[in-house]
C-alpha positions, 0 to 999 in steps of 0.5 A, a space after each residue: 415447541 418453537 425454537 427461541 429467537 437467538 438475540 445477539 449479545 450487545 458485545 458481539 454486535 459491537 465487536 462485529 461492527 469494529 471488525 467491519 471497520 477494520 476489514 473495510 479499512 476505516 480502521 487501519 493497522 496502527 490506528 488507535 481506537 477513540 477513547 472508551 467513553 467516546 466509543 461507548 457513546 457512539 455505539 450507545 452501549 455501556 462501557 463494560 459491553 464495549 470492553 467485552 467487545 474489545 476483548 473479543 477482538 483482542 483474543 483474535 489478535 486484531 486489537 492490542 492494548 499498549 503500555 501507556 494506554 490505548 488500544 490499537 489495531 494490529 497488522 494480523 490480517 497481513 503480517 503472517 503472509 507478508 513477513 517472510 516475503 520481506 526477508 526474501 525480498 532483501 535476499 533475492 533482488 530478482 523478486 523485485 520483477 515478480 513484485 512489479 508483475 504482481 502490482 501490474 495485475 493488482 493495481 490495474 484491477 484496483 484502478 478499474 474498480 475505483 473508477 466504478 465505485 469511488 464515492 465523493 469521500 474517496 475522490 476527496 481523499 484521492 485528490 489529497 493524495 495526488 496533490 501530496 504526490 505532486 508536491 513530493 516530486 517537486 521537492 526532490 526528496 526520495 523518501 517523501 516521494 516514496 511515502 506519497 507514492 504509497 499513499 496515492 496507490 493505497 487511496 486507489 486500493 481503498 476506493 476499489 471497495 474490495 476488502 481483500 484487495 484493499 488489505 493486500 494492496 496495503 500489505 504489498 505496498 508496505 512490503 515494497 516500501 524500501 524497493 519503491 524508494 530504491 526504484 524512485 532513486 534509480 529512475 531519477 537518473 533517467 532523463 524525463 523520468 520524473 515528468 513521465 511518472 507525473 503524467 502517468 499518475 495524472 492519467 490514473 487520477 483523472 480516469 478514476 475521477 471521471 469514472 472511466 474504469 477501462 481507461 483507469 486500468 490501462 493507465 495503471 498498467 502502463 505506469 507499472 510497465 514503464 517502471 518495470 522496463 525502465 528499471 530493467 534498462 537501468 540495471 542492464 546499464 549498471 551491469 555493463 558499466 561494472 563489466 567494462 570497469 572490471 575489464 579496464 582494471 584487469 587490463 591495466 593492473 600491474 599483474 597483467 601481461 605486457 
């Protein structure tokens, strides 16, 4: 007797579709799902089937209901790995160099894939992020610049159309939010840093827009190399100043020998 054809449950199909949207980044951590009535109509299913699908993803930790109403996407895909690093990054400043080295590898590949795979919708989103970044630099607001910088690089990560890279990029950028803000603050003390950063972001954007993978990868790596080297120089200068000030204070302190 032949095996019976296994017909998937409606709720399983809806859960798989929602899970796919989370994986591809259409639904991001913190996003609220549309109202139940709208979502049921979109999928063409009953509201009980939709609720069952949502419950399946909630049991996986991918969705959660919040007090006051609404169902939200959780950060479960990234938080378990990156949460411990957030504390260590604060306690071990040398990890900043390792993070930048990792970004060099990750963002070079992301830019190359984005140049190969970006759709028209991706390019519209990237253009919006690029314009916002330029406006933020013109404002001189470090927090605004940090947020715009993260949004620009995340738009590139999403345009690469690789689920793992997109989620890892998002988690890494959130992890480095405070450090990106600190980096930008330190770079502002360096002459011509702003104009160089703007030209570097422009080179990345143009290469992706023009679908030039190798150029995009090189531009992204050049940008991270500049940040790494400039920050290293800034930290070395700060260390030299501190050393000189300690020597000066010791030499002219009341307890020093005459």
